N, C-alpha and C positions, 0 to 999 in steps of 0.2 A: 603368750603361751610359746613353749619351744617347738620348733619344728622337728618333726620325725624325718630324718634323711634315711632314704632306701635306695639300696644297689642291687638290682635284680642279677642274678647269675650271668656271669659273662662266659663265653666259650671261645677256645682256640678255632673252632669250626662247629657249625650247627649240627646238633646230633642227629638230625634227620632234615630232608628238604623242606618240610613243613612241620613247625615245632611250636607248640602252644604252651603258654604261661598264664597262670591266674593269681591274682592277690587280692586280698581286702586292703585297700589303704585306709589308715586312720585319717581324722581331720588334721590340718597343717601338716601334711607329708609333701617333701620335696625329693626329686630325683635329679641330681646335679648333671651338668653337661656331659654328655658322652656320646659315641656313635658306635655302630657295628658294621661289619663287612656286608651283612645281610639286610635285607628290607624288613621293615616291621610295621605291621597293622595294630594300632593301639586303640582300644575299644572300651568304653565303660558301660558296662550292663545295667549300672544303676548310678545316678549322680552325673555331674558334668566334668568332662576330661578337660583339663587346662595345661596345655604345653606350649612350648617355645621351641620352634623347628627352624633351623637355618636362618635365625633373627626374626622370624614371623611368628605372631601370636595364633594360638589356636584355641577355641573353646568349643567342645564338642558335645551335644547330647547323646541319648542313648541309640537314636536311630541312624546315627553317623559315626565314622571311625575317622582317625587320622592316619594317613599313609605317609611313612618316612622312608624314603628311598635308601639303599645302602649308601655307606659312607656319609651320612647326613648328621650333623650334630644336632642333639635335642635335649631338652630337659623338661622338667614338669613340677608344678607346684599346685596342690589341691587344698583349698581351704577347708573343704568339707569331704566328709567320708566318699569313696567311689569303690565300686566292684570292678577291679581291673582285669581285662583279657587281652593278651597279646598273642599275636600270630607273627613268628619269624619265618621268612621265606629265603630260601638259598638264592644267591646271585642270578643263577640261570632261569629261575622262575619269576625274576623281577622285569625280565626284558620286555614284557608286553603290558607292564603296568606303568602309571606315570613316573616320569624321571624327576619331577619336582614335588617337594611336599604338597599335600593336598587333603581335603575332606572328602571321603567316599560315603555315599549313601548306602546303609547296610539293608539288603532285602531280607524279607521274612525267612528265605531260605538260609542265608548267611546267619542270621540271629540263631535259627533253629539248631545248626550245626555247631555254632559256638557254644550255645547252652547245653546241648547233649554232650560234647566233650568236657566241658567244665563240670557238669554233673558227675560225668564218670572218672574225672581227673585224669584224662588222656593227654599226656604230653607229646608222645611219639606215637602217630597212628602205625599200628603193626598188624592189626588183623585185615584180611582182605577187604571186608566192609567199611572199616575206618580209612583204609587208604583211598577207597572209592569215595568217601565222603570228603576227605581232605582235597581230592582232585575237583570234585564239585565246587568246593569252597574256592579253589585257586579260579576255576572257571567263572564263578559268580564274581570275584572281585575285577577279573579283566573287563566285565561288562557293567561294573557299578557306575552309576552317574558320578561324575566329578563335579565337586564345588571346591572353589579356592579355599573358602573358610565359611563355616556357618555363621559366625559373627565377626566379620573382617575389620580391621583396624586401619588407620589412616596414618601416612606418613607426614602429611602437612601439618604443621604445628597447629594451626588455628582449629583445624577440624580435629585433630587428635585431643585437644583441650576440652572440645564439646563432648566427644564420646567418653573421656574419663569422667568429666562431669555428670554426664547421664548414667554412667555405670556406678558412680559413688551413691546414687539414690535412684533405682529403677522406678520407684513409685512417683518420681517427680512429673507432673503433668503438664509442666510449662511448655508452650508451643515453640515451634520452629523460630518465630520472630524474636523470643526472648534470647535464644542461644545465639541468633544472628547479632543481636546488639551486644552480647558479651564478647564476641570476638571481632566487633567493629566492621561487619560486612552486611549487605543486605540480605534480606530472607531469601530472594531469587537466588543470589550468588551461593549462598549456604546450601540451599536444595540442589543446585547443579552440582556442588562439591560432594554431597552425598552419593549422587547417581554416578558421578564420573569416577570417584575414587573407590567407593565401596559396592557400586553395582546394585544399590538399592535407595529406597527413599529413607527419609528421615522416620517416617512412621513404621517402615519395615523393620529398620535397624532396632528401634525401641520396643517393638513387639518381640523381636527375637532375643533381645536382652532380658525382657521380662519373662519370656518362656524359661530361659536358662535359670534365672532367679526362682521361677516356679518350681522347677525340678528340685532345686535344693530345698526350698520351703516346705515341700511336700514330704520330706523326709524328717517330720516332726509331728507332734500331736496336734497341731493348729488344724481347725476346720478348713474346709476349701473356702468357705465364705471369708474366713479370717485372712487366709493368704491372699484371697482377691483384693481385700480392702488394703492389707500391708502393700500390695503391688500397685495401687493407684487406681484399681477398678471401682466404678461406683455401684456395679452390681456383680454378683457371684455370676449369673448368666453370661454377662459379657467376658468374664475371665475363662469361663469353661469353653465359651465358643472359641476364643484365641487358642486355647491350649489344645483343643481337638483339632484345629485347623493345623497346628504344628506337629503334634504327636500322633494324630490318627486314633486317639483314644481320650477319653474323659480324665480329669485329674483322679477321679476315685479308681477308675479301671487303671491307672498307671501305678497308683499306691500299691493296689492289690498284685499286679504283675511284677513290678519292679522292686519294690521295697518290702512289703510284708512277706512276700515269698522268700527272703534272704534267710 
């Protein structure tokens, strides 16, 4: 299938200190490497955002956004459709925001402002009330919890090979010992590499991988039980419990609010 190349409008200068953009990206859509003099908050209201920023890979579900500081090269490729929202921030508004690319947790207030502006197709806040909402959004971003990446990747070749093998088949239930054998290290050594390089255990990384895969699988006609079995769960209830821990809602609630509402 041919990729769709998209290039969002660029500006010699940002039209307003806080500027909003929206787009529905079709499956197999890529945005080639580029950079802006302003900061950019890239958010998927539905689907999983996949970006490469300053040489690091980011995969971000709807409760997180990717923060791209000014003058930072970034690109994206999304195999599945996403509903894309972006907030451009003038350089002076970026001074109290992270100086390195990262993932920011999106609060309910932030989501509500982004959803409201998108529904009204507001690009530049112009009324007094919209300008106040934009200021609240900036204040919320300054307080947003920072995560280096929702699903971090390794630089060590052995561990990277394990992660790519797991990503090729999120339903693969083979234990840590199997993967350790594949890269010729002990199970304990591989477990330590997960924690040291990724900041989480093997089990947590696989659960996050399955959660991202679930978000994309739910954008289909398959039942929740079918999605659960496709992702390697022996029961739908175990899958629903995992999804609720990650998303704060059940898979069916997610479908209603993020997919059917489109």
